[in-house]
N, C-alpha and C positions, 0 to 999 in steps of 0.2 A: 776274673772272668766277668763279662758283662751280664746284663739282665737276660739276654737270649743266648741260646747255645746253637750255633750253626750246624746244619745237617747237610752233608754233601750228597747223600742219596736217600731220599725220603722212604723209598720202598725197602731198602736194606735196613734202615733204622727202625721202621715200624714192625717188621717181621717178628712174630712171636706172640706171647700172651701177656695181656695187661689187665691189672685191676682197675675198675672204673667206678668213680663216684660222681654223680651228676645232680646238681640242684636245678630245679625248674621254678621260676618265679613268674606269676601272672601279675604284671605291674598294674593292670586295671583293677583287679579285685584284691590284690595282696595275698592271694593263695599261693602256697608253696608246696612243691612235691620233691621227691627224691628217688633217684635210681641208683642201685648198687648191683654190680655184677662184674663180668669179665668180657673182654674183647680179644678175639684171636685173629691175628693176621696170618693166614696160611697161603701157601703158593697156589697160583692159578695156572692151569695149563695154558701155554702160550705166553706167559709172563704176567707180572703183576701179582696182586694180593687179594684174597677174599677176606673181607672184614666181617666177622660174625660176632655180634654182641648179644649177650643174654644175661638176664638178671631179674631183679624185682623192682617194679616202679610203684611207689606209694604216692597216692594223690587223694587229698581230703580224707586221710585216715584209712583208705582202702588200698591194700597191697595186691598187686597182680603181676603175673609173669610177663616179661617184655623181651622182645627180640628185635634185632635190626640187622640187615645184611647190606653191605655196600661192596663195590668193586673198585680197587685202587689199581689203575692201569698205568703203564709207563707214560709219562707226559711228553710234551713236544721238545723239551730241553733236558739234557742229562741231569739225573737226580731228582726230577720233578714227577708229579703224579697227576693223572686225570681221574677224578673221583666220579663214579657213576652209581646210580641206584641199582638195586638187584636186577631190575628188568632192562638195564642198559641205558636208561635215560641219563643225560648229563646232569651232574650235580654242581661240581666246582673244580677248579684247578687247585693244585697244592704245590708250593715251592717253599721249602724250609731252609734254603741255603743260607739265609740270614738269621735263621732261628725264629723268624716271625713271618706270618703271612695273613693278609686280609682277603677274604673271599666274599662273593655275593651270589645269591641265587633267587631269582624271582619265582614265586610259586602262586599261581592264580593271582589274586589281588594282594598277596602278602609279599614282603621282601625279607629274605634271610640275609643277615650280614654276620660273617664269622671271622673271628680272630684266633689264629693258631699260634701258640708260643711254645718253644722247647726250652725247658729249664736246665736239663742236663741229659746225660745218656739214658737215664731211666725214668724221666718225668716230663710230661707235656700236658698242655691244657688247651681246650677250645672254649670260646665264649660265643654263643650265637644269640643275636638280638633279632627277634621276629616281630615285625610290625605290619599292620594292615587293618582293614576295617573290622576284622573279627579277632585279631590276635595282637597282644602286646606282652611278649614274653622275653625272658632272659634265661638261657640254658647254659650253665657253666659245668664243664666236664673236666675232671682231673684223671689222668692216666698214670699209673705207676707200673713199671715192668715187673713181671713175676719171674722168679728164678734168677 
């Protein structure tokens, strides 16, 4: 098997509960943080998945509860997704039919560039590089299916 694991239907693949480990590195200061928690992809009325992440984020020795909600809606092509913020604003497209996808999202003066890779049926990773006048970050998140 190659380095990437193709996924024919991203929404069907992501449905369920995942353990999450994320490292956050500030390249400008060298500061590092860590998030540990779970993400649940549950069904949305009308199709798609509600992504609900919760856990603990530790930054500069201070641990705080952290949550994030996204909407993964059916994309324009079969098996793809249209990822949106909780309020419905567009975030990025997602197509894992090759097992790998590159996404971009401009946010004010910053640019988010994401790489999504699927390792096998139960493991996938995202790496977001955030650059701009106020940010120089790398966020690496590993997901492992629970159950």
